[in-house]
N, C-alpha and C positions, 0 to 999 in steps of 0.2 A: 504494500500500500504506500509506503513511504521509506525513503532512505535518508539518513542523517549522517553527514560527514563533518568531522572537526576534531579538535583536541578531546581526548577521552572523557575528561570530567565534564566538559561543556556538552558533549554529545549525550552523556548520561542524564544531565539535567533536562535538556531539551526533550529527550525521549520520554522522560517521565511526564512532562507537561503535555506532550502530544498524545500519549496514551490516555491521560485523563480527559483530554479534549475530544478524543475520537471514540472512545469505548462505548459509553452510554448513548451518545447521539447516533452512532452507527447502528446500534441495536434498534433504536427508535425509528430510524429511517427504514431499516429492513422490515420491521414489523408493519409499519404503515404502508410500505410498498406491497406487501403481501395482502393487506386489507384492500388496497386500491385495486389490485389485480382481481380479487374476489368480487369487488363491488361492480366491476365492469361498467363504469360510466356513472354510477351513483356517487353522490358526494360523501367524502370521509371528513368528519369533523373531529379534530383532536381535542380532548378535554383533560388529558393527564397532567399537562404542564402546570395548569392553574391550581392544581390541588396537591402539588408536591410539598413535602414537609420542609419547606424553607421559605423565608420571607420573599414574597413576589413570585413564588412558584419556581419553575425552571424554564425560562424563555428559550434557552438553547435547545431543549428537547422539543419545544414547539417548532422551532426553526427546522430541526432535523426531520420532524414528522412532515412538515410542509415540503421540504426537499424530497422526501420519500414518496409523496403523492397525496398527502392530505389537502383538501380544498380550503380548509379554514381551521382556526383554533378558537378556543374560548379564553385564551390567556391574553388579557388586554395589554400587558407589558410586552409580550412577544410581538403582538400586532403593531404596537407603536414602534418598537425598536427595530424590527426587521421588515416592516411593511407587509405583514401577512394578513390576508383577509380574516376578519373576526366575526364570530356568530354569538349573539347574546342569548344564551340559554337561561331559562327561568331558574334562579337559584333555589337550592334545596330549602324547604321550610318557608318559602316566600309567602305562600298562601296563608300559613299559620300566623304571620305577622299582620295580616289584613283582617278586616271585620268579617269577611267571607271569602271563599275561593273566587267567586265571581268578581268581587271588588279587587282582589289581588291580581287577577287576570287583566282587569281593566287598567289598573295602574301600570302594569308591566307593558301592555300594548302602547300606552301613552308615552312611556319612557323610552321604548325601543321599537319604533314603528317600522323600521327597515328590516324586513325579514325576521320579525320577532318569532321566538320559539316558545310555545306554551307547553309545559310538562303536565300531563294529566295524572291524576292519582289512579293507578291501575286497580287499587283495592276497592274503589268505588267508581268504576270507570264511567258508567252511563251518566251519573250525576255530574262527574267532573267534565265530561265532554259537553254536556248541556250548559254548564257554567261557561265553558270556553266559547260556545256558540253565542250565548247571551252577551258576552264581552265583545265578541267580534261585531255583532249587530250594533251594539252601543257605539263602538268606534266608527262604524260606517255612517252613523248619523251625525257625528261631530268632527270628522276629519276627511281629508281628500284621499286618504289611503284606503284601498279596497281590500276585500277579504283574501285575495290571492297572495298577499304578502305574509300570511300567517302560516306557520308550521306547527304541527302538533307532535310533541315528543312522547313516545311510549317507552317506559323504562322497566317494565315488569309485567308479570302475568303472561297470558297467551298472546304474544305480539301479533300473530296472524289474525286471530279472532278480534282483538281490540282494534287493529287497523281497519278491518272490514266494518266494524261497528261505527268507528269514527267517520268513515266515508258515508255510510248510510245516514247517520244522523245529520251530517252537514247537508246532504242532498235534501232530506226532508225539511230542513230549515231554509231551503232555497238559497244556500250559500255554495260558492264554488268549492270544489274538492280541495282540501288543504294538502300541503306538502307533509308527508308523514316521515318522522324521524325515529329510528330505532336506537335505543341505548340500553345500558346495563353492563354489569361486569362480565357477562357471558359473550359480549360482542367481540369477536375476533375474526380472523380471516375465514375460519371454518364455518362459524355461525353465519357470516355474511354470505358465503358461497351457498350455504343451505337455503337461506331466505331467497336468494336470487334464483336458485334452481326451482324453488316452489312458487316463483312468481309473486312473492310478497309485495304488497303495495307501498313499499318504502322507497323514498328517493334519496335518503341520506342515512348514514350510520355514525353514531357517536362512539369513538374508540376511547375508552377511559383508562386503558392500561397499555403501556408500550413495552412491557416486559416480554422477553423470550426466555422460556425455561432453559436454564443452563444444564448441560450434561455433566456427569462426574469427571470427565476428562478436560473440562474447561473449554469446550469447543467454541463457546460464544464469548470467551474472554480475550480482549485485545492484549497483546504482549509485545515486547521488543527484545531483540537479541543482538549480540555483537557478532557481526559476520566477517569482519576483517580488521586488522590493525597494522599500522605502518611500522616496519622494522628496518632501519638502515636504508631508507628510500624505497623499500619494496613492500607491497601489500601482502600480508600473510593471512590466509583464511583462518577463521575461527568458527566453531560451532558448538552448540549445546546438544549433548546426547540425551535423547528421551527414551521412553520405554520401547518404542518401535521406530520404524523408518519415518512414518508420517509425523510423529510427535517430536522428532529431532529437528533442530533448526537447519536452515539452508546456508551453507558457508560461501564466503567469497563475495566480492563486489560484482553486481550483476545488473542487467537490464531486463525488463519484462516486456515481451512482445505479445500483442494480441493478433491472432491470425483470423482473417475474414474470408468468407466464401465469395462466390461471384455476385451475390446479392447484398454484399457488405454486412452480412450477419456474422457475429463472433462464433468461432468454432473451437477455439482453445487459447489458453494463456500459457506461454512457455518462458521460463527464465533461462538466460544464457549469460555466460561470463562476459565482462566488459571487453576482454581482449580476444573474444571468440569471433570468428568470421560467421556472419549470419547466413544460414543456408537458404536455398530456394524453397519457397512456401509449398510448392507442388511436391517436393521430394522430402519434406521434413519428417524426421523420426525423433521422438522424444521419449522420456521416461516418466510414466505416471507417478505423481508425487505420493499418492496414497498407497499404491500397490508395489511400486518399484519395477513394474513390468514395462518393457519397451513397447512403444505404440507408434503406429504410422498414422500421421495426420491425413485425413481424407477430406477432400472438398475445399481445401484452402487455396486461395488465389493471391492473397496479398497479406501484408503484416503492417502493424503500426505500433510504435513504442507507447507504453502506458504512462511511464514516469516522465515528468518534465520539471525543469528547475522552477522553484517557487521563491527560494531565498538564496542569496549568495553573500558571503562575508557578513552575515547577520542582518542583511537588508532585503526587503521584498523586491523581487525583480519582475513580478507580474502584477497586473492591476487587480484590486479586490473585485469580487463578483457579488452581486446581491443574491438573496435567496431565490428569487424568481428565475434568474438566469441558470443557477445551478439546478433548480427543479426541472426546468425544461430540458437540460442536458441529461439528467437522470431518466426522465420520461422517454427521451429518444433512445437512450441506451437499453432500457428495458424493452421497448418496442422492437428493437433490433434483434434481441435474443429470440432464438427459435422457441416455438410454443412448448416443445418437449422439456425445455429447461425452466419455463415459467409456470407450468402447472403446479398447483398446490399439493396434489396427491400423487405419489409415486413419480416424482420428476426424474428426468434423466440427469445424471451427474455431469456437470460441466467439466470438461477435461482441463486439468491444471498439471503442469509438469516442468521438467528441466531438460536441457540438452544432455546428450550422453556424457559429455565432458564434465558437466557440473554434477551429474548423478554419480559418476565414477569418483570424483573428488569427495563427495559426501560418504560414499561407501568406504573409501580409504581412511577417512578421518574417524568414522565409527569403529572400524576394525582396529585402528591405532589406539583409540580411547579404551577399547575393551581388551587390549593386549593380545589380539589374535592376528 
């Protein structure tokens, strides 16, 4: 993902900062990307950042979710800081602070008329929906905003049944069909995919958790390793020996090449040493990183380096990009991936490996470390 070069102690400090800056946001972006893929065009609203256990929430996670594919956030600080679209969702217990649920809805509509979201009480759904309808009618009489600006959030119970009930009651009240928003702790990529497959009447999903369950081997944990150190004007490879080939680090200074097919779709990412001659894409052979087996790359027509200089001598050498620009690039990259890599269930494993020379170096260093 990133290579840092410099005096050892400086590189160590920077690596720790980079790890902290990339680890949780990368998970958040990944989780949101999976939800966006499952939503297939429906809006994803990120709501985890605003409720993080820290003052002001965690706007960086909201930014990461937006980059990953969320359409909006409920975190006002992130919206202001990173210019992310914001959605005003009815706060919890808001109706309890008002004289009645209806008056609470009315005050909320008055305060946030642009795409206001009303959360109904699923425990008393019919009465709550009727209160929302009365509030919408009251607003129609006193403002220029019409009822199509209203969204109804359903956060519990049988979401399919309550969604249908909401639509029916709005139609009986001669109001336009509202935008339905599904929320709840259970809303993840798999739940979203299930609702979409069942043709649920939801146009948006609120994702309130950006966690990805970590495995015992730390699969989802960002880390950094020392891959080479300069000795007497020469770069000497270094590596960390793990329990197996895949868990061991990759030694040596290297570049990462992404190989593309004739339709510009990625087919594999391959690491090669900086002093290696890059072979023809059509005849490329590489060693799979997970298995150690030699593999012939099929369908590749061209290649492009993934790493580029961002800082040099402690100063940025590329312009800062805003969240929207990065989001568009992420969306384009995901769209370029073949469907077999993007599907949520039983996806094909995207090929990642190293050239034969790098793989041989890794084998030799492992054997040396183990005394064999």
